[in-house]
N, C-alpha and C positions, 0 to 999 in steps of 0.2 A: 504494500500500500504506500502510495506516495503522499507526502505532506505538502508538496509544492502545488500552487494553483496555476494551471496553465490557461484556463479559460479567462479571457479578458473581462467578460461580464461578471464572473465570480470574483475576479480581482477587484473590480469596482465595488461590489457588495462588501468584500472583506475590508477594503479601505474605509467605506462608510461605517461599517460595523465598529471598526477600531476607533473612529472619531466619535461615535455615539456612546461607546461603552462607559466612559467616565461619568456620564450623566445617569447611568443606570446601575453601575457597579456599587457595591456596598461601600460606604465610607469607612475609612480606617478607624474612626471613632464609633463605629456601629456597636451598640451595647450588646448585641447578640454574639459577637465574636468571642469565642472561648466559653460560651454558655453551655451547660449540659443539655439544654433544650434547643440549641442552634439548628440541629439537623431537622427538627420538626418543621421549620420554615420551608424546607426543600421538598417536603412530602406533598404530593398533589392534593388539592382540596377534597376530592372524593375519598381519599384515604384517611384524612384527618379524623373523620368520625370513628372509624375502627380503632385508630390510635388512641383517641380519647377514651373509648370504651376499655381498651386494654390498660391504660394508665389508671383509670378509676377503679377497675376491677382488681388490679394488683394492689393498689393502695388500700382498698377496703378489706381485701383478704389479709394483708399485712397487719391491719388494725384489729383483726379477729372477727370480722363479720362474715357470715355465710354469703357467698356470691355464686349465683347461677345465671345461666342465660335465660332470658325471657322465653316463654313458650310461643310468643307471637311477635310480630314486628312492631307492635304498638309501644313497647318498652324495650330498652337495650339489655338491662340486667334486672335481676331480683336481688336486692341487697337487704339482708336482715328481714326478709319476708315482704319487702315493699318493692313495687314495680317502679323502676327508675329509668327515666330517659336521660341520656348523657350528652352534653354539649361541650365542645372544646373550642376555645378561641386563644390564639396567640395575641400578644399585645401588638396593636397596630401602631404605625408610625405616629399617628395622631395622639397616642397615649391611651387609647380606649380598647375595650373588648367588644366584639360583636358575636353573639351567640345566634346562629342561624337555624333555619328550618324547624322552628318551634311550631308544633302542630297540636291540634285538639284530638289526641289519641288516648288510649287507655293506659295511663300510668298514674302513679301516686305523686311522684316528685320528679323534678327536673334538676339534675346535678350539673351545674354550670361550673366548669373549671377553666380559669384564665391563666395562661402560662406567660410569664415575663422572663427576661434573660436569666435572672437568678432568684426568681420567686414564683409562687403560685397562689392564686386566690380561688376561693370556691364558695358556692352557695347551693343549698338544698332547698329549692323553691317548690312549695306545694302547688299542684296543678290548679287548684281553685284560685290561688294568688295570681298565677299566670293568666287565667281566664279573666280576672279582674283588671289586670294591668297590661298584658302583652297580647295574648291571643285575641285577634279581632281588633286590636288597638294599634299595633305596630306592624303593619303589613310589610312583608319582605318584597314580594314581587309586584304588587298592584297598589303600592302606596299605603297610606295610613288606613284606608278602608279595606285593605285586603284581608281575607279571612282564611285562605287555605294554609299559608305559611306566614309565620311572623318571625321577627328577630328582636333580640334584646341587646341594645347597644348603649354604652355609657363609658365615661372616662374611668380608668382603673382606680383613681383615687377619689371618685365621687359616684359610687353606686347609688341607685335610687333609695330614698328613705324607706320605702316599703320593703326593701331587701334586707335591711339591717338585722332583724331578728333571725335571719336564715343563713348566716355565715359571714364570710369574708376570708377567714383562715380555714385551712383544712381541719384543724383541731375543732373549730366551731361545728363543722359538718359532722365530724365523728361524734361529737357530743349530741347533736340533733338526732343522729341515727340511733344512738343509745337511748336517749330520752323518749323517742317515739315508740320504743319497745318493738317486739317482733311483730311483723305484719302477717297477714293471712295467706301470703303466697309462698 
C-alpha cells in the first residue's frame, strides 16, 4: 500500500484538509486529554447508550445491588427490583449535559449519568417527575411541543431545582436506590 497521493484532485483535498484541521482539531488545553473517560468521546452516538448501560450496571453491581437486564425494551436494566432507563451524556463544550431520547415507556426511574473529564454526576429521576417536567415539555425532534422523544439539557453546575432531591453525586443515587427499598421486578 502506498502512502503517496498521486491523484491531483486528492492532493487538492489533502491540502484543504490540512489547512482546515487546526480549526477542528482538539486544542492542547482540551480538558478531556488524559481523562479516563476521553475514549468515550470517540464512540459513535448509537453506541453510547450501550456504554452507559454497561457503566451503570457495573457501578450498581459494585455497590451491591442486584442488576439484571430488563425483560423488554421499555427499560434498560432492573436494579434492586426497579425498572431503570439509563441515559448517558458526556459534558458538552458549552458546559452542559444533554440526556436524549427520553420516552414515555414502562420504567420506574431514569438514571441520568453525566461524564466530565475527571468527574461524574448522576440523578435517579422518577418517571412521574419526568412526565411533569420533561416528557411532552422538552421535545427533542419536533421542538418544545414534541411528545415522542424528549431531552433533558442543563449546565452541569446548574441542574434544575426539581432535580435536587434525586442526586447529583453517584453516592446520592446509591442512597436513593437503598432508601427506595427492593422493587417488585
